[in-house]
C-alpha positions as CSV (number, residue, x, y, z in Angstrom):
1,X,35.8,-20.8,9.8
2,X,36.8,-19.9,6.2
3,X,35.4,-16.9,4.4
4,X,32.2,-17.4,2.3
5,X,32.7,-18.5,-1.2
6,X,30.4,-18.6,-4.2
7,X,29.8,-22.1,-5.6
8,X,27.7,-23.5,-8.4
9,X,26.9,-27.1,-7.3
10,X,25.1,-29.6,-9.4
11,X,23.2,-32.0,-7.2
12,X,23.0,-35.8,-7.6
13,X,19.9,-35.5,-9.8
14,X,20.1,-33.8,-13.1
15,X,17.1,-31.7,-12.4
16,X,18.4,-29.8,-9.3
17,X,21.0,-27.1,-9.2
18,X,22.2,-25.3,-6.1
19,X,23.3,-21.7,-6.1
20,X,25.2,-21.2,-2.9
21,X,26.5,-18.0,-1.4
22,X,27.3,-18.8,2.1
23,X,29.8,-19.8,4.8
24,X,31.8,-23.0,4.6
25,X,32.7,-24.3,8.0
26,X,35.8,-26.3,9.0
27,X,34.1,-29.6,8.1
28,X,33.4,-28.3,4.5
29,X,29.7,-27.9,5.1
30,X,27.8,-24.9,3.7
31,X,25.9,-23.1,6.5
32,X,24.7,-20.0,4.6
33,X,21.7,-19.2,2.3
34,X,21.1,-21.2,-0.8
35,X,18.7,-21.3,-3.8
36,X,17.8,-24.6,-5.3
37,X,16.7,-24.6,-8.9
38,X,14.7,-27.4,-10.4
39,X,14.1,-28.5,-13.9
40,X,10.4,-27.5,-13.9
41,X,11.1,-23.8,-13.7
42,X,10.8,-23.4,-9.9
43,X,13.1,-22.8,-7.0
44,X,13.3,-23.1,-3.2
45,X,15.4,-21.3,-0.6
46,X,17.3,-22.4,2.5
47,X,19.0,-20.3,5.1
48,X,20.7,-23.2,7.1
49,X,22.9,-24.8,4.5
50,X,20.1,-26.9,3.0
51,X,18.7,-28.5,6.1
52,X,15.3,-26.8,5.6
53,X,13.8,-25.6,2.3
54,X,10.9,-23.3,1.4
55,X,8.1,-24.4,-0.8
56,X,8.6,-24.4,-4.5
57,X,8.2,-20.9,-6.2
58,X,8.4,-19.9,-9.9
59,X,11.6,-18.6,-11.3
60,X,11.8,-15.4,-13.4
61,X,10.1,-15.5,-16.8
62,X,9.7,-11.9,-17.9
63,X,10.5,-8.3,-17.1
64,X,7.2,-6.4,-16.6
65,X,7.5,-2.7,-17.4
66,X,4.5,-0.5,-17.9
67,X,5.5,0.2,-21.5
68,X,6.5,-3.4,-22.4
69,X,6.5,-6.9,-20.9
70,X,9.2,-9.2,-22.4
71,X,11.4,-12.2,-21.9
72,X,14.9,-10.8,-22.3
73,X,16.3,-14.2,-23.2
74,X,13.8,-14.8,-26.0
75,X,14.7,-14.4,-29.7
76,X,12.3,-11.5,-30.2
77,X,13.1,-9.7,-26.9
78,X,14.0,-6.5,-28.6
79,X,11.0,-6.3,-30.9
80,X,9.3,-3.6,-28.8
81,X,12.4,-2.1,-27.3
82,X,12.7,1.7,-27.3
83,X,14.4,3.2,-30.4
84,X,15.4,6.6,-31.7
85,X,15.0,9.4,-29.1
86,X,13.8,6.9,-26.6
87,X,17.0,4.9,-26.6
88,X,20.1,5.5,-24.6
89,X,22.6,2.6,-24.4
90,X,25.4,4.0,-22.3
91,X,24.0,6.1,-19.5
92,X,25.2,3.8,-16.7
93,X,21.9,2.4,-15.7
94,X,20.8,-1.2,-16.4
95,X,18.1,-3.7,-15.7
96,X,19.6,-6.8,-13.9
97,X,17.3,-9.8,-13.7
98,X,18.0,-12.6,-11.2
99,X,17.0,-16.2,-12.0
100,X,15.2,-16.6,-8.7
101,X,14.5,-14.7,-5.5
102,X,17.5,-12.4,-4.9
103,X,19.3,-13.1,-1.6
104,X,21.2,-10.6,0.6
105,X,24.5,-12.3,-0.3
106,X,23.8,-11.9,-4.0
107,X,22.8,-8.2,-3.7
108,X,25.9,-7.7,-1.6
109,X,28.0,-9.3,-4.3
110,X,26.7,-6.8,-6.8
111,X,27.5,-4.0,-4.5
112,X,31.0,-5.4,-4.0
113,X,31.6,-5.2,-7.7
114,X,30.7,-1.5,-7.6
115,X,27.1,-1.6,-8.6
116,X,24.3,0.5,-7.0
117,X,21.2,-1.6,-6.6
118,X,18.1,0.5,-6.9
119,X,14.3,0.1,-7.6
120,X,12.8,-3.3,-8.0
121,X,11.1,-4.4,-11.3
122,X,9.2,-7.7,-11.5
123,X,10.2,-10.5,-12.2
124,X,13.2,-10.4,-9.8
125,X,14.9,-7.5,-11.6
126,X,16.4,-4.3,-10.3
127,X,17.4,-1.0,-11.9
128,X,21.2,-1.0,-11.2
129,X,23.7,1.8,-11.7
130,X,27.2,0.8,-12.8
131,X,29.7,1.3,-15.6
132,X,29.9,-1.0,-18.6
133,X,32.8,-3.0,-17.3
134,X,30.9,-3.8,-14.1
135,X,27.8,-4.7,-16.1
136,X,29.8,-7.3,-18.0
137,X,31.1,-8.8,-14.7
138,X,27.6,-8.8,-13.2
139,X,26.2,-10.6,-16.3
140,X,28.6,-13.5,-15.7
141,X,27.3,-14.2,-12.1
142,X,25.7,-17.6,-11.7
143,X,22.5,-16.2,-10.2
144,X,22.0,-13.4,-12.8
145,X,19.7,-14.2,-15.7
146,X,20.1,-11.1,-17.8
147,X,21.6,-7.6,-17.9
148,X,20.5,-4.9,-20.3
149,X,20.2,-1.2,-20.7
150,X,17.4,0.6,-18.9
151,X,16.2,2.9,-21.7
152,X,14.8,6.4,-21.6
153,X,11.6,5.0,-23.2
154,X,11.2,2.6,-20.3
155,X,11.2,5.6,-17.9
156,X,8.5,7.7,-19.6
157,X,4.8,7.1,-18.7
158,X,2.9,5.4,-21.5
159,X,1.3,8.5,-23.0
160,X,4.6,10.3,-23.2
161,X,6.4,7.4,-24.7
162,X,3.7,6.9,-27.3
163,X,3.8,10.6,-28.3
164,X,7.6,10.5,-28.7
165,X,7.4,7.2,-30.6
166,X,5.0,8.9,-33.0
167,X,7.5,11.7,-33.5
168,X,5.3,14.3,-31.7
169,X,6.9,17.3,-30.1
170,X,5.8,17.5,-26.4
171,X,4.9,21.0,-25.3
172,X,6.5,22.5,-22.3
173,X,4.9,21.0,-19.2
174,X,5.3,20.3,-15.5
175,X,6.7,16.8,-14.8
176,X,7.1,14.6,-11.7
177,X,10.4,12.8,-11.8
178,X,11.1,9.7,-9.6
179,X,14.7,8.8,-8.8
180,X,16.1,5.3,-8.8
181,X,17.1,5.7,-5.2
182,X,16.2,8.0,-2.3
183,X,19.5,9.9,-2.3
184,X,20.1,13.5,-1.5
185,X,23.2,13.8,-3.6
186,X,21.4,12.3,-6.6
187,X,18.5,14.7,-6.1
188,X,20.9,17.6,-5.9
189,X,22.7,16.5,-9.1
190,X,19.4,16.2,-11.0
191,X,18.3,19.6,-9.8
192,X,21.6,21.1,-10.9
193,X,21.3,19.4,-14.3
194,X,17.8,20.7,-14.9
195,X,19.1,24.2,-14.2
196,X,21.9,23.8,-16.7
197,X,19.4,22.6,-19.3
198,X,17.3,25.7,-18.7
199,X,14.4,23.9,-17.1
200,X,12.6,25.2,-14.0
201,X,12.7,23.1,-10.8
202,X,9.3,23.5,-9.0
203,X,10.1,21.4,-5.9
204,X,12.5,18.8,-4.5
205,X,10.8,16.6,-2.0
206,X,12.1,15.8,1.5
207,X,11.6,12.1,0.4
208,X,14.9,12.6,-1.5
209,X,13.3,10.6,-4.4
210,X,11.1,13.1,-6.2
211,X,11.6,16.3,-8.2
212,X,9.0,18.4,-9.9
213,X,10.2,20.4,-12.9
214,X,8.8,22.3,-15.9
215,X,10.6,21.0,-19.0
216,X,10.5,21.3,-22.7
217,X,10.5,18.2,-25.0
218,X,14.3,18.2,-25.4
219,X,14.9,18.9,-21.7
220,X,12.6,16.0,-20.7
221,X,14.4,13.5,-23.0
222,X,17.8,14.7,-21.7
223,X,16.6,14.3,-18.1
224,X,15.1,10.8,-18.9
225,X,18.5,9.6,-20.1
226,X,20.2,10.4,-16.8
227,X,21.2,7.5,-14.5
228,X,19.5,9.1,-11.5
229,X,16.0,9.0,-13.1
230,X,13.7,6.0,-12.7
231,X,10.5,7.5,-14.2
232,X,9.0,10.6,-15.6
233,X,5.3,11.5,-16.1
234,X,3.2,14.6,-16.6
235,X,1.9,16.3,-13.4
236,X,-1.4,17.2,-15.1
237,X,-4.4,19.1,-14.0
238,X,-5.7,20.5,-10.7
239,X,-6.4,18.3,-7.7
240,X,-10.2,17.8,-7.0
241,X,-12.5,17.1,-4.1
242,X,-14.4,14.0,-4.2
243,X,-22.4,12.3,6.1
244,X,-27.3,10.9,11.4
245,X,-27.1,7.2,10.6
246,X,-23.4,6.8,10.2
247,X,-22.7,6.7,13.9
248,X,-25.0,3.8,14.4
249,X,-23.9,2.0,11.3
250,X,-20.2,1.9,12.2
251,X,-20.9,1.0,15.9
252,X,-19.9,4.3,17.4
253,X,-23.1,4.4,19.4
254,X,-22.5,0.9,20.6
255,X,-19.0,1.5,21.9
256,X,-19.9,4.9,23.4
257,X,-22.6,3.2,25.4
258,X,-20.4,0.3,26.4
259,X,-17.1,2.1,27.1
260,X,-17.7,5.8,26.7
261,X,-15.5,6.1,23.6
262,X,-15.9,9.4,21.9
263,X,-12.4,10.1,20.6
264,X,-10.7,11.4,23.8
265,X,-7.0,11.6,23.2
266,X,-7.3,10.9,19.4
267,X,-5.6,13.4,17.1
268,X,-6.1,13.1,13.4
269,X,-5.8,15.4,10.3
270,X,-8.4,16.3,7.7
271,X,-6.7,17.5,4.6
272,X,-9.1,19.3,2.3
273,X,-9.9,22.5,0.4
274,X,-10.5,24.8,3.4
275,X,-12.3,25.1,6.7
276,X,-14.7,27.5,8.3
277,X,-12.9,27.5,11.6
278,X,-15.5,29.7,13.3
279,X,-18.3,27.1,13.0
280,X,-20.0,26.5,16.4
281,X,-19.2,22.8,16.1
282,X,-15.5,23.5,16.1
283,X,-15.2,25.8,19.2
284,X,-15.0,23.2,22.0
285,X,-11.7,21.8,20.7
286,X,-10.4,24.4,18.2
287,X,-8.9,23.0,15.1
288,X,-5.1,22.8,15.0
289,X,-4.0,24.3,11.7
290,X,-1.2,22.6,9.9
291,X,-0.1,25.3,7.6
292,X,-2.4,28.0,6.1
293,X,-6.1,27.6,5.5
294,X,-7.5,26.9,2.1
295,X,-9.5,29.4,0.2
296,X,-12.6,27.2,-0.4
297,X,-14.1,26.1,2.9
298,X,-17.3,24.4,1.6
299,X,-16.0,20.9,1.1
300,X,-13.5,20.8,4.0
301,X,-16.0,22.1,6.5
302,X,-18.3,19.2,5.8
303,X,-15.6,16.5,5.9
304,X,-14.1,17.9,9.1
305,X,-17.5,18.0,10.8
306,X,-18.2,14.3,10.0
307,X,-15.3,13.5,12.4
308,X,-14.9,16.4,14.8
309,X,-18.2,18.2,15.2
310,X,-18.6,18.5,19.0
311,X,-22.4,18.0,19.1
312,X,-23.8,21.4,19.6
313,X,-26.5,20.0,17.3
314,X,-26.7,16.4,18.5
315,X,-27.9,15.1,15.2
316,X,-24.7,16.2,13.4
317,X,-22.2,15.1,16.2
318,X,-19.0,13.8,14.7
319,X,-17.5,10.4,15.2
320,X,-14.7,11.8,17.4
321,X,-16.6,14.6,19.1
322,X,-14.0,14.6,22.0
323,X,-11.1,14.2,19.7
324,X,-8.6,16.8,18.5
325,X,-8.9,17.7,14.9
326,X,-6.0,19.0,12.8
327,X,-6.7,20.7,9.5
328,X,-4.5,21.2,6.5
329,X,-5.2,22.6,3.0
330,X,-4.3,20.2,0.3
331,X,-2.1,22.7,-1.5
332,X,1.0,21.4,0.2
333,X,4.4,22.0,-1.5
334,X,5.9,18.8,-0.1
335,X,3.4,16.0,1.0
336,X,6.2,13.8,2.3
337,X,7.6,16.5,4.7
338,X,4.1,17.4,5.7
339,X,3.4,13.8,6.7
340,X,6.6,13.5,8.6
341,X,5.6,16.5,10.7
342,X,2.3,14.7,11.7
343,X,4.1,11.8,13.2
344,X,7.0,13.6,14.9
345,X,6.8,12.5,18.5
346,X,8.3,15.8,19.7
347,X,6.1,17.8,17.4
348,X,2.7,19.5,18.1
349,X,0.5,17.3,15.9
350,X,1.1,13.6,17.0
351,X,-1.6,12.4,14.6
352,X,-2.7,8.8,14.3
353,X,-4.6,9.2,11.0
354,X,-5.1,11.4,8.1
355,X,-8.3,11.5,5.9
356,X,-8.4,12.8,2.3
357,X,-11.6,13.3,0.3
358,X,-9.7,14.7,-2.7
359,X,-6.9,13.7,-5.0
360,X,-5.0,14.2,-8.2
361,X,-6.7,13.9,-11.7
362,X,-8.5,10.6,-12.3
363,X,-6.6,7.7,-13.9
364,X,-6.8,3.9,-14.0
365,X,-3.0,3.6,-13.5
366,X,-0.6,3.3,-10.6
367,X,1.4,6.5,-11.3
368,X,4.4,8.3,-9.8
369,X,1.9,10.0,-7.5
370,X,0.7,6.6,-6.3
371,X,4.3,5.5,-5.8
372,X,5.2,8.6,-3.9
373,X,2.1,8.2,-1.7
374,X,3.1,4.6,-1.0
375,X,6.6,5.7,0.0
376,X,5.1,8.4,2.3
377,X,2.9,5.9,4.1
378,X,5.6,3.3,4.3
379,X,8.3,5.6,5.7
380,X,6.0,7.5,8.2
381,X,3.7,4.5,9.2
382,X,0.8,6.9,9.3
383,X,-2.7,5.4,8.8
384,X,-4.1,7.3,5.8
385,X,-7.5,7.1,4.1
386,X,-8.2,8.3,0.6
387,X,-11.4,8.6,-1.4
388,X,-11.7,6.4,-4.6
389,X,-13.7,9.2,-6.3
390,X,-17.1,9.4,-8.0
391,X,-16.8,8.5,-11.6
392,X,-18.9,5.3,-11.5
393,X,-16.0,3.5,-13.3
394,X,-12.4,2.6,-12.7
395,X,-11.3,6.2,-13.2
396,X,-10.0,6.9,-9.7
397,X,-7.6,9.1,-7.7
398,X,-4.0,7.9,-8.2
399,X,-3.6,8.2,-4.4
400,X,-6.4,5.6,-4.0
401,X,-4.5,3.2,-6.3
402,X,-1.6,3.2,-3.7
403,X,-1.0,-0.1,-2.0
404,X,-0.6,1.1,1.6
405,X,-3.5,3.6,1.8
406,X,-7.0,2.5,2.9
407,X,-8.9,3.5,-0.2
408,X,-12.6,4.1,0.3
409,X,-15.5,3.5,-2.1
410,X,-19.2,4.1,-1.4
411,X,-22.8,3.0,-1.9
412,X,-26.1,4.7,-1.8
413,X,-27.7,4.0,1.7
414,X,-30.9,5.9,0.9
415,X,-31.0,7.4,4.4
416,X,-31.9,4.1,6.1
417,X,-30.1,1.8,8.5
418,X,-31.4,-1.2,6.5
419,X,-28.5,-2.5,4.5
420,X,-30.8,-4.5,2.2
421,X,-31.6,-1.5,0.1
422,X,-28.1,-0.2,-0.3
423,X,-26.7,0.0,-3.9
424,X,-23.5,1.0,-5.7
425,X,-25.7,2.0,-8.6
426,X,-22.8,3.4,-10.6
427,X,-22.0,6.2,-8.2
428,X,-18.6,5.7,-6.7
429,X,-15.4,4.9,-8.6
430,X,-14.4,1.3,-8.4
431,X,-11.7,-1.2,-8.9
432,X,-9.9,-3.4,-9.7
433,X,-6.6,-1.7,-10.1
434,X,-4.8,-1.9,-13.4
435,X,-2.7,-4.9,-12.2
436,X,-5.8,-6.6,-10.8
437,X,-5.5,-5.7,-7.1
438,X,-8.7,-5.5,-5.1
439,X,-9.7,-1.9,-4.7
440,X,-11.4,-0.1,-3.0
441,X,-10.4,-1.6,0.4
442,X,-13.6,-0.6,2.1
443,X,-16.7,1.6,1.5
444,X,-19.4,3.6,3.2
445,X,-22.3,6.1,2.6
446,X,-22.5,7.8,-0.7
447,X,-25.6,9.9,-0.1
448,X,-27.7,11.9,2.4
449,X,-24.9,12.6,4.9
450,X,-25.9,15.1,7.6
451,X,-22.9,17.3,8.6
452,X,-21.6,20.8,9.0
453,X,-21.9,23.4,6.3
454,X,-19.7,26.5,5.5
455,X,-22.7,28.7,4.8
456,X,-22.7,30.0,8.4
457,X,-21.4,29.4,11.8
458,X,-24.5,27.4,12.8
459,X,-25.4,25.8,9.5
460,X,-25.6,22.2,8.4
461,X,-26.4,20.2,5.3
462,X,-28.3,16.9,4.8
463,X,-27.1,16.4,1.2
464,X,-23.3,15.9,1.5
465,X,-22.0,12.7,0.0
466,X,-19.9,10.9,-2.6
467,X,-16.7,9.1,-1.5
468,X,-15.9,12.5,0.0
469,X,-18.5,11.6,2.7
470,X,-17.7,7.9,2.9
471,X,-14.0,8.5,3.6
472,X,-14.2,10.6,6.8
473,X,-16.8,8.2,8.2
474,X,-14.3,5.4,7.7
475,X,-11.3,7.3,9.0
476,X,-13.2,8.6,12.0
477,X,-14.2,5.0,12.7
478,X,-10.5,4.1,12.7
479,X,-10.0,7.0,15.2
480,X,-12.3,5.2,17.6
481,X,-10.4,2.0,17.1
482,X,-7.2,3.8,18.0
483,X,-8.8,4.9,21.2
484,X,-10.0,1.4,22.0
485,X,-6.5,0.1,21.3
486,X,-4.9,2.6,23.7
487,X,-7.5,1.7,26.4
488,X,-6.7,-2.0,26.3
489,X,-9.7,-3.4,24.5
490,X,-7.4,-5.8,22.5
491,X,-4.8,-6.1,25.2
492,X,-6.4,-7.6,28.3
493,X,-9.3,-5.3,29.1
494,X,-10.4,-1.6,29.0
495,X,-9.2,1.0,31.5
496,X,-5.5,1.3,30.6
497,X,-6.0,4.8,29.2
498,X,-2.6,4.9,27.5
499,X,-1.5,7.8,25.3
500,X,-3.2,7.2,22.0
501,X,-0.2,8.3,19.9
502,X,2.5,6.6,21.9
503,X,0.6,3.2,22.1
504,X,-0.8,3.2,18.5
505,X,-0.7,0.1,16.3
506,X,1.1,0.1,13.0
507,X,-0.8,1.4,10.0
508,X,-1.0,-2.0,8.4
509,X,-2.4,-3.4,11.7
510,X,-5.2,-0.8,11.8
511,X,-5.9,-1.6,8.1
512,X,-6.2,-5.3,8.9
513,X,-8.4,-4.7,11.9
514,X,-10.9,-2.6,9.9
515,X,-11.0,-5.0,7.0
516,X,-11.3,-8.2,9.2
517,X,-14.2,-6.8,11.2
518,X,-16.1,-5.0,8.4
519,X,-19.7,-5.8,7.5
520,X,-19.8,-7.3,4.1
521,X,-22.7,-6.9,1.7
522,X,-24.0,-10.2,0.4
523,X,-23.2,-10.7,-3.3
524,X,-22.7,-13.4,-5.8
525,X,-20.6,-13.2,-8.9
526,X,-18.3,-10.6,-10.4
527,X,-21.1,-8.6,-12.1
528,X,-23.3,-8.0,-9.0
529,X,-24.1,-4.4,-8.1
530,X,-22.2,-4.7,-4.9
531,X,-19.4,-7.0,-6.1
532,X,-16.0,-7.1,-4.4
533,X,-14.4,-4.3,-6.4
534,X,-17.5,-2.1,-5.7
535,X,-17.7,-2.5,-1.9
536,X,-14.2,-3.6,-1.1
537,X,-14.2,-5.7,2.1
538,X,-17.4,-4.0,3.3
539,X,-18.1,-1.2,5.8
540,X,-15.9,-0.6,8.9
541,X,-17.4,-1.4,12.3
542,X,-15.8,-0.6,15.7
543,X,-18.9,-2.2,17.2
544,X,-17.8,-5.5,15.7
545,X,-14.3,-5.0,16.9
546,X,-15.4,-4.3,20.5
547,X,-17.8,-7.3,20.7
548,X,-15.3,-9.7,19.2
549,X,-12.6,-8.6,21.6
550,X,-15.0,-8.8,24.6
551,X,-16.1,-12.3,23.6
552,X,-12.5,-13.5,23.5
553,X,-11.5,-12.2,27.0
554,X,-10.5,-8.7,25.7
555,X,-8.1,-10.0,23.0
556,X,-8.4,-11.5,19.6
557,X,-7.5,-15.1,18.7
558,X,-4.5,-13.9,16.7
559,X,-3.3,-10.2,16.5
560,X,0.2,-9.7,15.1
561,X,1.2,-6.0,15.1
562,X,4.2,-6.3,12.8
563,X,6.0,-8.2,15.6
564,X,7.1,-11.1,13.4
565,X,9.7,-10.8,10.7
566,X,10.3,-13.1,7.7
567,X,13.0,-13.6,5.1
568,X,12.2,-15.0,1.7
569,X,11.0,-18.6,1.9
570,X,10.2,-18.4,5.6
571,X,6.8,-19.1,7.2
572,X,5.0,-17.9,10.4
573,X,2.4,-20.3,11.7
574,X,-0.4,-19.8,14.2
575,X,-3.2,-22.2,15.3
576,X,-6.8,-21.3,16.2
577,X,-9.3,-23.7,17.7
578,X,-13.0,-23.1,17.0
579,X,-16.2,-24.8,17.9
580,X,-17.6,-23.9,14.4
581,X,-20.5,-21.8,15.7
582,X,-19.2,-18.5,14.1
583,X,-17.4,-17.6,10.9
584,X,-13.6,-17.8,10.9
585,X,-11.8,-14.8,9.4
586,X,-8.1,-14.3,8.8
587,X,-6.7,-11.1,7.4
588,X,-3.1,-10.4,6.3
589,X,-2.0,-6.9,5.5
590,X,1.5,-5.4,5.1
591,X,3.0,-2.2,4.1
592,X,4.9,-2.8,0.8
593,X,7.7,-0.6,-0.4
594,X,6.7,1.8,-3.2
595,X,6.7,0.3,-6.7
596,X,8.6,1.8,-9.6
597,X,6.2,3.8,-11.7
598,X,7.7,2.2,-14.8
599,X,6.8,-1.3,-13.5
600,X,3.7,-3.1,-14.8
601,X,3.1,-4.8,-11.4
602,X,3.0,-2.9,-8.2
603,X,3.6,-5.7,-5.6
604,X,7.3,-5.6,-4.5
605,X,7.3,-8.1,-1.7
606,X,4.9,-11.0,-1.8
607,X,3.6,-12.4,1.5
608,X,1.0,-15.2,1.2
609,X,-1.8,-16.2,3.5
610,X,-2.7,-19.9,3.7
611,X,-5.3,-21.4,6.1
612,X,-5.6,-25.2,6.6
613,X,-8.7,-26.8,8.0
614,X,-8.6,-29.7,10.6
615,X,-9.1,-32.2,7.8
616,X,-6.2,-30.7,5.7
617,X,-8.3,-28.7,3.2
618,X,-6.3,-25.7,2.1
619,X,-7.7,-22.1,1.6
620,X,-5.4,-19.6,-0.1
621,X,-5.8,-15.9,0.6
622,X,-8.5,-14.2,-1.5
623,X,-9.4,-17.4,-3.4
624,X,-13.1,-17.2,-4.2
625,X,-13.6,-13.8,-2.6
626,X,-13.8,-11.9,-5.8
627,X,-17.0,-13.8,-6.7
628,X,-18.6,-14.2,-3.2
629,X,-18.5,-13.5,0.5
630,X,-16.7,-16.7,1.5
631,X,-13.5,-18.4,0.6
632,X,-13.4,-21.5,-1.6
633,X,-10.9,-24.3,-1.1
634,X,-7.9,-24.9,-3.4
635,X,-6.7,-22.4,-6.0
636,X,-3.3,-20.8,-5.6
637,X,-1.4,-18.1,-3.8
638,X,-2.4,-14.5,-4.5
639,X,0.6,-12.7,-6.1
640,X,-0.8,-9.2,-6.6
641,X,-2.5,-8.0,-3.4
642,X,-0.9,-6.8,-0.1
643,X,-4.2,-7.5,1.6
644,X,-5.4,-11.1,1.8
645,X,-8.4,-12.6,3.5
646,X,-9.7,-16.1,4.2
647,X,-13.3,-16.1,5.3
648,X,-15.0,-19.4,6.3
649,X,-18.7,-19.1,6.9
650,X,-19.1,-22.4,8.7
651,X,-15.7,-23.6,9.9
652,X,-15.3,-27.2,10.9
653,X,-14.8,-27.6,14.7
654,X,-11.2,-28.2,15.6
655,X,-7.8,-26.6,15.2
656,X,-7.1,-24.5,12.1
657,X,-3.6,-23.6,11.0
658,X,-2.9,-20.1,9.7
659,X,0.3,-19.5,7.8
660,X,2.0,-16.4,6.4
661,X,4.8,-17.2,4.0
662,X,7.3,-14.9,2.5
663,X,7.3,-15.9,-1.2
664,X,9.3,-12.9,-2.4
665,X,11.2,-10.2,-0.4
666,X,12.8,-8.1,-3.0
667,X,13.2,-4.8,-1.0
668,X,13.9,-4.5,2.7
669,X,10.6,-3.8,4.5
670,X,11.8,-4.2,8.2
671,X,14.7,-1.8,8.5
672,X,15.3,-2.5,12.2
673,X,17.3,-5.6,11.1
674,X,20.3,-5.8,8.8
675,X,18.7,-8.5,6.6
676,X,16.3,-8.0,3.7
677,X,13.1,-9.0,5.4
678,X,9.5,-8.0,6.0
679,X,7.0,-7.7,8.8
680,X,3.2,-8.0,8.6
681,X,-0.1,-7.5,10.4
682,X,-2.3,-10.6,10.9
683,X,-5.8,-10.5,12.5
684,X,-7.8,-13.7,13.1
685,X,-11.3,-13.6,14.5
686,X,-13.9,-16.3,15.2
């Protein structure tokens, strides 16, 4: 077998071009991966020398940065390019755009030339570090569409870039710097450089990809021109904080009666402002403190009690009354390291979830904080909930705009179990995200939540609320689902009593389970009071989970716990047969690598859900679900969300096909294999 060779092959038809980077065997046949370009601006991928091809996908058209979106090959590509102080031609960092989905062999070729391939930028571009001579060689590669400098103005957040462009002097401030790669040497070099410039390093994260520093105007621009730096933004303002019917509404009463589930063996963390640890509800299972306590216990005592109150007062009993609570104050110097400690199997925490009813200053943007949060969740695989906030608009916590978190909105329930009178009524913060993603993911009670109070060791309140109250209800519900999972409810039958931490599902799987089995509010149109981006996918229900598993012989029709792996262009197929008597619901969720804060679109890898009816009718993920409770046929693939649903109210009897396709895998999301590939969670119920 001869060594692989690059080849540009023009097919028999003038409209098809093959870009091959593969292995040529003794018979002269190409057996490696190929990209086939067609004249209509699309491409397909093969991994077996052209025997099988993926469906047609669009080629690269533009580069989408948060400060500018442009076609680098157009005549006016440089019209809005950074100039003056925002420009830096020769700093050794470039944007390299591929024509089509980059393949492992193509990325390997760049690295072989001496390039360092860093963060992904849509469409099909990367921030690449290399010298000028290497950049010229890279630009000549068949599969590369364009190479150009990654400017300092591309790295600054929009507000900073606008101020510099207007020739305003930026005051000394604290900034969050994101690195092109998670690299300890790069981080150290940046820290050293900030010191030389006279800036003050506030922290260097264990993520190896973030540095906080206080910088002047000139120091910031000098730092922004460095090759290690991907993005820079102000770290502004102080963080802020944002529950007897809830147990019944989420099905906690149902599963406690049916299976005795009260949170035994479940360990989860409440991160908040502070905790009254002496409260009578917290004495049975004393809180495990993760770091020092906060100085303001009023808010945290209420959120902690929603989940872990033991039931000294039965009316205020928490969702996990037999669970083990962990408490942390939100003033953490390194959130990434803190989260690593929670999931250390040899550590003392062994948490399966974390809930947050607080966040950084409100914004409508996916920021460096959002990106860092996505990286934390992706790397640690911890299931994390975060409140959307209470602005009654799209102004939300940047943590809630993260892709991998379960973001929680809320609606007024008016202290009744009757869902017919529930309203958003301009209380909770809402979506969509700036790039159109559906947010919040789910929602719950906004008002009249009965829980523990910090006013005394035996005091309670009936007026806690906001998304601060909705989020612990939702995360506590997830804790019950973790217990059911360990007990075998979805795996052949209850009674296995496995260790909750050791047997836990992946974070994306828990997210898919909660979304798939949620109770939706009926709505019609995108201006309804409880429209999709107000309620998310509904309110979580472990009662629904339990009953659906029981009805299917203690399993679900399809439950993929990141056990399947796809490369770009590949498809996973499952079949489900239904008699049509109940709705058919399919939910795809996957943890996506963090997006570059300087990118205008946050989706890095694009997995697509497609459901085909027995008669061949096709339903694409999320099609029709922004305007109503049920999917509509046709449409096209969702290219912005890492959660996709198909919900059929009255499915035709027969066999339905559920497909998950990897339309774009730009960054490795399944690191257990050497290939650039991705895993996913898939839940189908009927």
